[in-house]
C-alpha positions in Angstrom: 11.3 -22.6 47.7 11.6 -19.4 49.7 10.8 -19.9 53.4 8.4 -17.0 53.5 6.4 -18.5 50.7 6.3 -21.9 52.5 5.3 -20.8 56.0 3.8 -17.4 55.5 4.8 -14.2 57.4 3.6 -13.3 60.9 0.0 -12.2 61.1 0.9 -9.0 62.8 3.3 -8.1 60.0 0.5 -8.8 57.5 -1.9 -6.4 59.3 0.8 -3.7 59.5 1.6 -4.0 55.9 -2.0 -3.9 54.9 -2.6 -0.9 57.1 0.2 1.1 55.5 -0.8 0.0 52.0 -4.5 0.9 52.6 -3.6 4.3 54.1 -1.1 5.2 51.3 -3.5 3.8 48.6 -6.2 6.2 49.9 -4.1 9.4 50.1 -2.6 9.5 46.6 -5.8 8.8 44.5 -7.8 11.1 46.8 -5.5 13.9 45.9 -5.7 13.0 42.2 -9.5 12.7 42.0 -10.3 15.7 44.2 -8.2 17.9 41.9 -10.5 17.1 39.0 -13.3 18.9 40.8 -11.0 21.6 42.4 -9.8 22.8 39.0 -13.2 24.2 38.4 -12.3 26.7 41.1 -8.5 26.9 40.5 -9.0 28.0 36.9 -11.0 31.3 37.6 -8.7 32.2 40.5 -5.5 32.1 38.4 -7.3 33.0 35.0 -6.1 29.7 33.5 -7.3 28.5 30.1 -8.5 24.9 29.6 -5.2 23.6 28.3 -3.0 25.1 31.1 -5.6 24.0 33.6 -5.2 20.4 32.6 -1.5 20.7 33.6 -2.5 21.0 37.3 -3.4 17.3 37.0 -0.9 16.3 34.3 2.2 17.8 36.0 1.7 15.5 39.0 1.2 12.4 36.8 4.1 13.2 34.6 6.7 13.6 37.4 5.4 10.4 39.1 5.7 8.4 35.9 9.2 9.7 35.2 10.6 8.7 38.6 8.6 5.5 39.3 11.0 3.0 37.8 14.2 4.5 39.2 12.7 4.6 42.7 11.3 1.1 42.3 14.9 -0.1 41.6 16.3 1.9 44.5 13.7 0.3 46.7 14.8 -3.2 45.7 18.4 -2.3 46.5 18.2 0.0 49.5 14.9 -1.1 51.1 11.2 -0.7 50.2 10.2 0.6 53.6 12.9 3.3 53.6 11.9 4.6 50.2 8.2 4.5 51.2 8.9 6.6 54.3 10.9 9.2 52.4 8.1 9.4 49.7 5.4 10.0 52.3 7.5 12.8 53.8 8.0 14.5 50.4 4.2 14.1 49.7 3.4 15.9 53.0 5.8 18.8 52.3 4.8 19.3 48.7 1.1 19.3 49.6 1.7 22.0 52.1 3.5 24.0 49.4 0.7 23.5 47.0 -1.8 24.9 49.6 0.2 28.2 49.6 0.8 28.4 45.8 0.8 32.1 44.7 0.2 31.7 41.0 -0.5 29.0 38.4 3.2 28.2 37.7 4.1 27.8 41.4 1.1 25.4 41.8 2.3 23.3 38.8 5.9 23.3 40.1 4.8 22.1 43.6 2.6 19.5 41.9 5.8 18.2 40.2 7.4 17.7 43.6 4.3 16.1 44.9 4.5 13.7 42.0 8.0 12.7 43.0 6.8 11.8 46.4 3.9 9.8 44.8 6.5 7.9 42.7 8.3 6.8 45.8 5.0 5.6 47.4 3.6 3.9 44.2 6.9 2.1 43.6 7.0 0.5 47.0 3.5 -0.1 48.5 2.5 -2.9 46.2 6.0 -4.4 46.5 5.8 -4.4 50.3 2.4 -6.2 50.2 3.7 -8.8 47.7 6.8 -9.3 49.9 4.6 -10.0 53.0 1.7 -12.0 51.6 2.3 -15.5 50.0 1.1 -16.2 46.4 -2.2 -17.9 47.4 -3.2 -14.7 49.4 -1.7 -12.1 47.2 -4.7 -11.4 45.0 -7.0 -10.8 47.9 -4.4 -8.5 49.6 -3.9 -6.6 46.4 -7.7 -6.4 45.9 -8.0 -4.8 49.3 -5.3 -2.2 48.6 -6.9 -1.5 45.2 -10.3 -1.1 47.0 -8.6 1.6 49.2 -7.5 3.3 46.0 -11.1 3.5 44.9 -12.3 4.7 48.3 -9.9 7.5 47.8 -11.2 8.1 44.3 -14.7 8.0 45.7 -14.0 10.5 48.5 -12.1 12.8 46.1 -14.9 14.1 44.0 -17.5 14.0 46.8 -15.4 15.5 49.7 -13.3 17.5 47.2 -16.4 19.1 45.8 -17.8 19.9 49.3 -14.4 21.3 50.5 -13.9 23.3 47.3 -17.3 24.9 47.6 -17.2 25.8 51.3 -13.5 25.9 52.3 -11.7 26.6 49.0 -9.5 24.4 46.9 -6.4 25.0 49.1 -8.0 23.0 51.9 -7.6 19.8 49.8 -3.9 20.1 49.9 -3.8 20.9 53.6 -5.8 17.8 54.3 -3.1 15.6 52.7 -0.5 16.8 55.2 -1.9 15.1 58.4 -3.0 12.1 56.4 0.6 11.7 55.2 2.0 12.1 58.7 -0.3 9.3 59.9 1.0 7.0 57.2 4.6 7.9 58.2 3.8 7.2 61.9 2.2 3.8 61.2 5.0 2.7 58.8 7.8 3.7 61.2 6.3 2.3 64.4 4.3 -0.8 63.3 5.8 -2.1 60.0 8.7 -4.1 61.4 11.4 -5.2 59.0 12.9 -4.1 55.7 12.8 -5.7 52.2 15.8 -5.3 49.9 16.3 -8.6 48.0 18.6 -6.8 45.5 20.8 -5.4 48.2 24.4 -5.0 47.0 23.5 -4.6 43.3 24.6 -1.5 41.5 22.2 1.3 40.7 22.1 2.3 37.0 22.3 6.1 37.2 22.9 6.6 33.5 19.9 4.4 32.5 17.7 6.1 35.1 18.5 9.6 33.9 17.9 8.6 30.3 14.7 6.9 31.2 13.3 9.8 33.1 14.2 12.4 30.5 13.0 10.3 27.6 9.7 9.3 29.2 9.1 13.0 30.1 9.8 14.0 26.5 7.4 11.3 25.1 4.5 12.3 27.4 5.2 16.0 27.2 5.3 15.9 23.4 2.1 13.9 23.3 0.3 16.4 25.4 1.5 19.3 23.2 0.1 17.7 20.0 -1.1 18.7 17.5 1.6 21.5 17.5 4.8 21.0 15.5 6.8 21.6 18.6 4.9 18.8 20.4 5.6 16.4 17.5 9.3 17.3 17.7 9.5 16.6 21.4 7.7 13.3 21.0 10.2 12.2 18.3 13.1 13.1 20.6 11.6 11.3 23.5 11.0 8.2 21.4 14.6 8.2 20.2 15.7 8.6 23.8 13.7 5.5 24.8 15.5 3.6 22.1 18.8 4.7 23.5 17.6 3.7 27.0 16.8 0.1 25.8 20.2 -0.2 24.2 21.8 1.0 27.5 19.8 -1.5 29.6 20.8 -4.5 27.4 24.5 -3.7 28.0 24.7 -3.1 31.8 25.0 -5.8 34.5 22.4 -4.3 36.8 19.8 -2.4 34.7 17.3 -0.1 36.3 14.7 -1.9 34.2 15.3 -5.5 33.1 14.3 -5.4 29.4 14.2 -9.2 29.4 11.0 -9.1 31.5 9.2 -7.6 28.5 11.0 -9.7 25.9 10.9 -13.1 27.6 8.0 -12.9 30.0 4.8 -12.9 28.0 2.5 -12.5 31.0 4.5 -9.6 32.3 4.6 -7.8 28.9 1.0 -8.2 27.9 -0.3 -7.5 31.4 1.6 -4.2 31.5 0.3 -3.4 28.0 -3.3 -4.1 29.0 -2.9 -1.8 32.1 -1.4 1.0 29.9 -4.3 0.8 27.5 -7.0 0.5 30.2 -5.7 3.6 32.1 -5.3 5.5 28.8 -8.9 4.8 28.0 -10.5 5.5 31.4 -8.6 8.0 33.6 -9.8 11.2 31.9 -13.4 10.1 32.3 -13.7 11.9 35.6 -12.1 15.1 34.1 -14.3 15.1 31.0 -17.6 14.2 32.8 -16.9 16.8 35.5 -16.7 19.5 32.7 -19.8 18.1 31.1 -21.8 18.2 34.4 -20.6 21.6 35.4 -20.5 23.5 32.2 -23.2 21.7 30.1 -25.6 20.5 32.7 -25.0 23.5 35.0 -24.5 21.6 38.3 -22.6 22.9 41.3 -19.2 21.7 42.4 -20.7 19.6 45.2 -23.4 18.0 42.9 -20.8 17.3 40.3 -18.6 15.5 42.8 -21.5 13.6 44.3 -22.4 12.2 40.8 -18.8 11.3 40.0 -18.7 9.1 43.2 -20.7 6.4 41.4 -17.8 5.0 39.5 -15.2 4.6 42.3 -17.7 3.4 44.8 -18.5 0.4 42.6 -14.8 -0.1 42.1 -14.2 -0.1 45.9 -16.9 -2.7 46.5 -16.0 -5.2 43.8 -12.1 -4.9 43.7 -11.5 -7.1 46.8 -13.9 -9.8 45.3 -12.1 -9.6 42.0 -8.7 -9.9 43.6 -9.8 -12.9 45.7 -11.3 -14.5 42.6 -8.0 -14.1 40.7 -6.3 -16.2 43.4 -8.6 -19.1 42.4 -9.3 -18.5 38.7 -7.2 -17.4 35.7 -6.6 -13.6 36.1 -6.4 -13.3 32.3 -10.1 -14.2 31.9 -11.3 -12.0 34.8 -9.3 -9.0 33.7 -10.3 -9.4 30.0 -14.0 -9.5 31.0 -13.5 -6.3 33.0 -11.9 -4.6 30.0 -14.8 -5.6 27.8 -17.3 -4.1 30.3 -15.2 -0.9 30.3 -15.5 -0.8 26.5 -19.3 -1.0 26.8 -19.4 1.8 29.4 -17.2 4.1 27.2 -19.5 3.5 24.2 -22.5 4.5 26.3 -20.7 7.6 27.6 -20.1 8.7 24.0 -23.8 8.7 23.3 -24.6 11.4 26.0 -26.2 14.6 24.9 -27.0 17.9 26.6 -30.4 16.5 27.6 -29.2 13.1 29.1 -30.8 12.4 32.4 -28.6 12.5 35.5 -29.6 9.0 36.6 -28.4 7.7 33.3 -25.0 9.3 33.9 -24.8 7.6 37.4 -25.7 4.2 36.0 -23.2 4.3 33.2 -20.4 5.5 35.5 -21.3 2.5 37.8 -21.0 0.1 34.8 -17.6 1.5 34.0 -16.6 1.2 37.6 -17.6 -2.5 37.7 -15.6 -3.2 34.6 -12.5 -1.5 36.0 -12.8 -3.4 39.3 -12.8 -6.7 37.4 -9.7 -5.6 35.5 -7.4 -3.9 37.9 -6.6 -6.1 40.8 -6.5 -9.4 38.8 -4.2 -7.7 36.3 -1.9 -6.5 39.1 -1.9 -10.0 40.6 -0.9 -11.4 37.2 2.1 -9.0 37.0 3.3 -9.5 40.6 2.9 -13.3 40.3 5.1 -13.7 37.2 8.3 -12.2 38.6 10.9 -13.3 41.3 10.9 -11.7 44.7 14.0 -9.7 44.0 12.1 -8.0 41.2 9.0 -7.0 43.3 10.1 -3.4 43.5 10.6 -3.0 39.8 7.4 -4.9 39.0 5.4 -2.7 41.4 7.0 0.3 39.7 6.0 -1.1 36.3 2.4 -1.4 37.5 2.5 2.2 38.7 4.3 3.4 35.5 1.7 1.9 33.2 -1.0 3.5 35.4 0.6 6.9 35.4 1.7 7.0 31.8 -1.8 5.8 30.8 -3.4 8.5 33.0 -1.2 11.2 31.4 -2.0 9.9 27.9 -5.7 9.9 28.8 -5.5 13.5 29.9 -3.4 14.3 26.8 -6.1 12.8 24.5 -8.8 14.8 26.3 -6.7 18.0 26.2 -6.0 17.6 22.5 -9.7 17.5 21.6 -10.5 20.4 24.0 -7.8 22.4 22.2 -9.1 21.5 18.8 -12.8 22.2 19.5 -12.7 24.9 22.3 -9.3 26.5 21.8 -7.4 28.4 24.5 -10.4 30.3 25.9 -11.5 29.9 29.5 -14.2 27.2 29.7 -17.8 28.4 30.4 -21.3 27.4 29.6 -21.1 29.5 26.4 -18.8 26.8 24.9 -21.2 24.0 25.7 -21.6 22.9 22.1 -17.9 22.9 21.4 -17.3 21.1 24.7 -19.7 18.4 23.7 -17.9 17.9 20.4 -14.6 17.4 22.3 -16.4 15.1 24.8 -17.7 12.8 22.1 -14.4 12.7 20.2 -12.5 11.7 23.3 -14.9 8.9 24.2 -14.8 7.5 20.6 -11.0 7.2 20.9 -11.2 5.7 24.5 -13.7 3.1 23.4 -11.5 2.1 20.4 -8.5 1.8 22.7 -10.4 -0.5 25.1 -11.3 -2.8 22.2 -7.5 -3.2 21.5 -7.0 -3.7 25.3 -9.3 -6.7 25.4 -7.1 -8.5 22.9 -3.9 -7.5 24.7 -5.3 -8.8 28.0 -6.3 -12.2 26.4 -2.8 -12.5 24.7 -0.9 -12.7 28.0 -1.4 -16.5 28.2 -2.0 -18.6 31.3 -0.7 -17.7 34.8 2.8 -18.9 35.7 3.6 -17.9 39.3 7.2 -16.9 39.6 7.1 -15.5 43.1 8.6 -18.5 44.8 
């Protein structure tokens, strides 16, 4: 048994790792969620239609997803703290560039760079926590980090709406710069040590390039549907992923160990459940923000204040769910959360132009409770079924499922907006068409969550492989 698992790391190291994880877990989701409100102001300034506007969010998610697995592998080989620090620096610089974007294309390009920094952070923060905390404390630690994610998600719409209304959307990107610098300072000065259990192993550059290009094509093609060009890109990306799998089965040190998915049932189905859950829930904030602003006629700040209901409930219950998953079977807790998410999505699909605001708040809270029950237990199951030398890639897989799911979720929403609203700028004049796209999106999301319940249950009982 690994000595660290037997005796446990120093308490000061635990506190430092948790501080870094909590700070970084706040920054990145705050940026993502605040943009969902800020785009209501970005669109008119750059005269962007609804489809192009969605790329302000999607470009960040896409670049993060493409680079997560390669950076997760690099972190296992070169050191997780080192990659984390570089990622935080890239995040700070890219955020500053976004604040000074001069048109829609420069903003989207800088968001791509920001996403690369996010990939370096996502692929290491969970791995660092899992390296420091022993298995019997890991669920609680992950739950606390996940709670910080939801605090960021909570502050995003609320603070983002306030700042957008009174300081302008560029202030959101400027805020990320000092927050990232604080993360860098704490990690550099207080997080002692480095974790590179795969040190000395080769980095699979060919597989990494194939993976990044293929995943980008798959997601890009999906978001461009239903156009023929989008379908073609999707097919090319799928073929590229097949080539990637063949490459990985033939190299000694693959960037992604395919055997984890083929021989580790818990790992495979837990990742699948995460992919489905994020695909079904991420665009909720985006769609409901359009509903509240364009259909209900609320202000930026009021829209953000209402959207806080979901992540606040997530932040409150995630640590409890994580701690519970240390004592009980994560499969059952996560599956219950997925079922509650399904119920919340069905209720959202029933909204009309006259739905009371308090009903919106209650349903968002129900959805937040379901997601809290799902997320940290599911992550605990993933990190608990791999060896320590695979923590970086397992952490990257968690992040990849999240980001790909988020992109797919935005893609589904964008497809229905394109079908019902077209390429015209969104306004209250399109309220009826927007409601049609709203309902169609939530019908699909609810159906996905039903499938997700079965995927979550199919993972089998926990088998801890961390020691």
